[in-house]
C-alpha positions in Angstrom: 21.6 -24.9 10.5 20.6 -21.9 8.2 17.6 -20.5 8.9 15.1 -19.0 6.5 12.5 -15.9 6.8 9.4 -15.6 4.8 7.8 -12.4 3.8 4.4 -12.2 2.8 3.0 -8.9 1.4 -0.9 -9.3 1.2 -2.7 -6.9 -1.5 -6.2 -6.4 -2.2 -5.6 -8.5 -5.6 -3.0 -10.3 -4.7 -0.4 -12.0 -2.1 3.5 -12.0 -2.4 5.7 -14.3 -0.9 9.2 -14.2 -0.6 11.7 -16.7 0.7 14.7 -15.2 2.1 18.1 -16.5 3.8 20.0 -15.6 6.6 21.9 -12.5 4.7 18.9 -11.4 3.6 19.0 -12.9 -0.1 16.0 -13.2 -1.5 16.1 -17.1 -2.7 12.4 -17.8 -4.1 9.6 -15.9 -5.1 5.5 -17.2 -5.1 2.1 -15.2 -6.0 -1.1 -16.1 -5.8 -4.4 -13.9 -6.4 -6.1 -12.4 -3.1 -9.8 -13.8 -2.4 -11.8 -11.9 -1.1 -14.6 -14.3 -0.4 -12.8 -15.9 2.2 -13.7 -16.0 5.7 -10.3 -15.2 8.2 -9.5 -18.8 8.7 -10.1 -19.7 5.2 -7.7 -17.4 4.0 -4.9 -17.8 6.9 -5.2 -21.4 6.3 -4.6 -20.4 2.7 -1.6 -18.9 3.4 -0.2 -21.2 6.5 -0.3 -23.6 3.1 1.7 -21.7 1.1 4.2 -20.8 3.9 4.8 -25.2 4.1 4.9 -25.8 0.0 7.8 -23.1 0.4 10.0 -24.4 3.3 13.4 -25.9 2.2 12.9 -29.5 2.0 9.9 -29.4 3.4 11.2 -28.5 6.6 9.2 -25.8 8.9 12.1 -26.3 11.4 14.5 -24.4 8.7 12.3 -21.6 9.5 13.0 -18.6 11.3 9.7 -17.1 11.3 7.0 -15.1 8.8 6.1 -11.4 8.8 2.8 -10.5 6.7 2.3 -6.9 5.3 -1.5 -6.5 5.1 -3.3 -3.7 3.9 -5.3 -3.7 7.1 -5.5 -1.2 10.3 -3.9 -3.7 12.8 -2.8 -3.7 16.3 0.3 -4.3 16.2 0.8 -5.9 19.5 -1.7 -7.8 19.7 -1.4 -9.3 16.2 -5.1 -8.6 15.6 -6.7 -7.1 12.1 -9.1 -4.6 13.2 -10.3 -4.0 9.6 -9.2 -4.3 5.9 -10.8 -2.0 3.3 -10.2 -3.9 0.4 -10.7 -7.2 1.5 -13.7 -6.0 3.8 -14.0 -9.8 5.7 -10.7 -9.8 7.4 -11.5 -7.9 10.3 -11.9 -8.4 13.8 -9.5 -11.5 14.1 -6.4 -12.8 15.9 -4.3 -13.4 12.4 -0.6 -13.8 14.1 -1.7 -16.2 17.2 -3.9 -18.6 14.5 -1.4 -18.9 11.9 1.3 -19.5 14.9 -0.6 -22.4 15.6 -1.2 -23.4 12.1 2.7 -23.3 11.9 3.5 -25.3 14.7 4.2 -21.9 17.2 6.4 -20.3 14.6 7.2 -16.5 15.2 4.7 -15.1 13.1 5.0 -11.0 12.7 1.5 -9.0 11.2 1.4 -5.6 10.6 0.4 -2.9 8.1 1.7 -3.4 4.1 2.8 0.3 4.3 4.7 -0.2 7.6 6.5 -3.0 6.2 7.7 -0.9 3.0 8.6 1.8 5.0 11.0 -0.5 6.9 12.4 -2.1 3.7 12.6 1.3 1.5 14.4 3.3 4.5 17.0 -0.1 5.2 17.7 -1.0 1.4 16.2 1.4 -0.8 15.4 5.4 -1.4 15.5 6.2 2.1 18.7 5.1 3.2 20.5 8.0 4.5 17.4 9.8 5.9 16.8 9.5 10.0 13.3 10.5 9.0 11.3 9.6 6.1 7.4 9.0 4.9 6.7 5.9 2.4 3.7 7.2 0.6 2.0 3.9 -1.6 0.0 5.4 -4.2 -2.6 2.8 -6.2 -5.2 1.0 -5.7 -5.3 2.6 -2.1 -3.3 5.6 -0.4 -1.2 5.1 3.3 1.9 6.2 4.6 4.8 4.4 6.4 6.3 6.9 8.7 10.3 6.8 9.7 11.1 9.2 12.5 14.6 8.7 13.9 15.5 5.8 12.3 12.8 3.5 13.6 9.1 2.5 12.5 6.6 4.6 14.1 2.9 2.4 14.8 1.5 5.2 17.5 -1.0 4.0 20.3 -2.7 1.1 19.1 -0.3 0.3 16.1 -2.2 1.8 12.9 -0.5 5.1 12.5 -0.2 6.3 9.3 -3.7 5.3 7.8 -3.7 9.4 6.2 -5.0 8.4 2.9 -8.6 8.0 5.4 -8.1 11.6 6.4 -11.1 13.5 6.1 -10.8 16.9 3.8 -15.0 17.2 2.7 -16.6 15.8 5.8 -19.5 14.3 4.3 -19.6 15.0 0.5 -17.7 12.8 -2.2 -18.3 9.0 -3.1 -18.4 6.4 0.1 -15.0 5.0 1.0 -14.3 1.5 2.3 -13.4 3.2 5.2 -16.8 3.8 6.2 -16.5 7.7 5.6 -17.6 10.1 2.8 -14.7 12.9 2.2 -11.4 11.5 3.0 -8.3 11.7 0.7 -8.6 8.2 -0.6 -12.4 8.3 -1.8 -10.8 11.4 -4.4 -8.2 10.3 -5.8 -6.9 6.3 -5.0 -6.6 5.0 -8.1 -9.8 2.5 -7.0 -12.1 5.5 -6.1 -10.8 7.8 -9.3 -12.3 5.1 -11.7 -15.5 5.0 -9.9 -15.6 9.3 -10.5 -14.6 8.2 -13.6 -17.4 5.8 -14.3 -20.3 8.3 -12.4 -19.0 11.2 -14.8 -19.6 8.7 -18.2 -23.2 7.5 -16.5 -23.6 11.4 -16.1 -23.4 11.9 -20.4 -19.9 13.0 -20.3 -18.1 11.4 -23.8 -14.7 9.7 -23.0 -12.6 7.2 -24.9 -12.1 5.6 -21.8 -15.0 3.4 -22.5 -14.0 2.4 -25.7 -10.1 1.4 -24.6 -11.7 -0.6 -22.1 -14.2 -2.0 -23.8 -17.2 -1.0 -21.3 -17.4 1.9 -18.7 -17.5 -1.0 -16.3 -13.7 -2.7 -17.1 -11.9 1.0 -17.1 -8.6 1.1 -15.1 -6.6 3.0 -14.7 -4.2 2.1 -17.0 -6.9 3.1 -19.4 -6.8 6.8 -18.0 -2.8 6.7 -18.5 -4.0 5.9 -22.3 -6.5 8.6 -23.0 -4.6 11.3 -21.2 -2.0 10.6 -23.9 -4.8 11.2 -26.6 -6.2 14.5 -25.0 -9.2 13.1 -23.8 -10.7 15.9 -21.2 -12.4 13.3 -19.2 -9.0 11.6 -18.5 -7.3 15.0 -18.3 -10.2 16.0 -15.8 -9.1 12.9 -13.2 -5.1 13.3 -13.6 -6.2 17.1 -12.1 -8.3 16.0 -9.7 -5.7 13.0 -8.6 -2.4 15.6 -8.4 -4.6 17.9 -6.6 -6.0 16.1 -3.8 -2.2 14.2 -3.6 -0.5 17.6 -2.9 -2.6 18.4 -0.6 -2.2 15.6 1.1 1.6 15.3 0.6 1.7 19.0 2.5 -0.3 18.1 5.0 1.6 15.3 6.4 5.0 17.4 5.7 3.4 20.5 7.9 2.6 17.4 10.6 5.8 15.5 10.8 8.4 17.9 9.2 9.7 14.9 7.5 11.3 16.4 4.4 11.8 12.2 2.3 9.1 11.5 1.0 9.5 7.7 -0.9 6.7 6.9 -3.4 5.7 3.1 -4.5 2.5 1.8 -5.8 1.1 1.2 -9.3 -0.1 4.9 -9.6 4.0 5.5 -10.2 3.1 4.4 -13.5 1.7 7.5 -15.1 5.2 9.4 -14.6 5.0 12.9 -14.9 1.8 13.5 -16.0 0.5 12.9 -12.7 3.8 13.6 -10.1 4.9 16.6 -12.0 1.4 17.9 -11.2 1.8 16.8 -7.6 5.1 18.3 -7.2 3.6 21.7 -8.8 1.0 22.3 -6.6 2.7 20.7 -3.5 5.3 23.5 -4.1 2.9 26.5 -4.4 1.4 25.7 -1.0 5.7 25.7 0.6 5.8 29.0 1.5 10.0 28.0 2.6 13.2 27.3 1.0 14.0 24.2 3.1 14.7 21.0 0.3 11.9 18.6 0.2 12.6 15.8 -1.6 10.5 13.1 -3.5 12.1 10.1 -4.3 10.5 6.6 -6.2 11.0 3.7 -4.0 14.0 1.5 -5.9 13.0 -2.4 -4.6 10.6 -2.5 -7.2 8.0 -5.3 -7.1 10.0 -6.9 -4.4 9.2 -4.5 -1.5 6.5 -5.7 0.2 8.0 -9.0 0.5 11.5 -7.7 1.9 9.6 -5.4 4.0 7.5 -8.0 5.7 10.7 -10.2 6.2 12.2 -7.5 8.0 9.5 -7.8 10.3 10.7 -10.8 12.1 13.7 -9.4 13.3 
């Protein structure tokens, strides 16, 4: 009997599902919104119901296992969610065991979403051929998945790579969902740069972004992109702030791990050269040697999360 695998990519705003056959071919995609108001049991009961709906012929016995990538601090060995910055009710919960029980004892693998994406891009995408690789999602949040000697490195407790929450300006700046002020993410993630812009506008600075969005409260990163192209000074300031802190973040990772392949994914890639040419230029300015460092774009498109999540089941 053919065995299938389901990969699930949980994000702050959406949940993506993929059904894969035994040859890793993606057969079916599905998507639903994330609900930040759900508690842990309700959230994972909803996921269990979706898995049941996706089972071929309604037969859970045909599913070999389910892999889930979460935007969370995960104790991998225990299958335990420690906390989730973007979905704050998902914390202190044995999600793997709960979901497995809901699915009749099915194998469930639970890991951080950046870890899952790192597996996907290393095996099938832009990281192929590199023994060491860093996958860096740059989107609503920032993180990293670390591949060393062709293996995913999880660390002592399973949540390695939460580098977006490393502190660079202790006690300064906006309060991040991680509970600290001054982490990298608080200065330059897609979510937090919008909050900086809203604060600047509230303080009296002018920008066409409010007009483009309908109001300051409705500004999104796409409006930064458009306003930048129109020469808006506040949008330029935002992009330069993002680039500056992203370059510091990446250079510190490079010095700490000496990994020379960075693979980037996430929504901020849509800003293109206006952001990443600045990041590259500043990174190179910090780097005082001639050894090559590769900045690569993820190759698996929107499916990278579900592909990586399915790979967790191996």
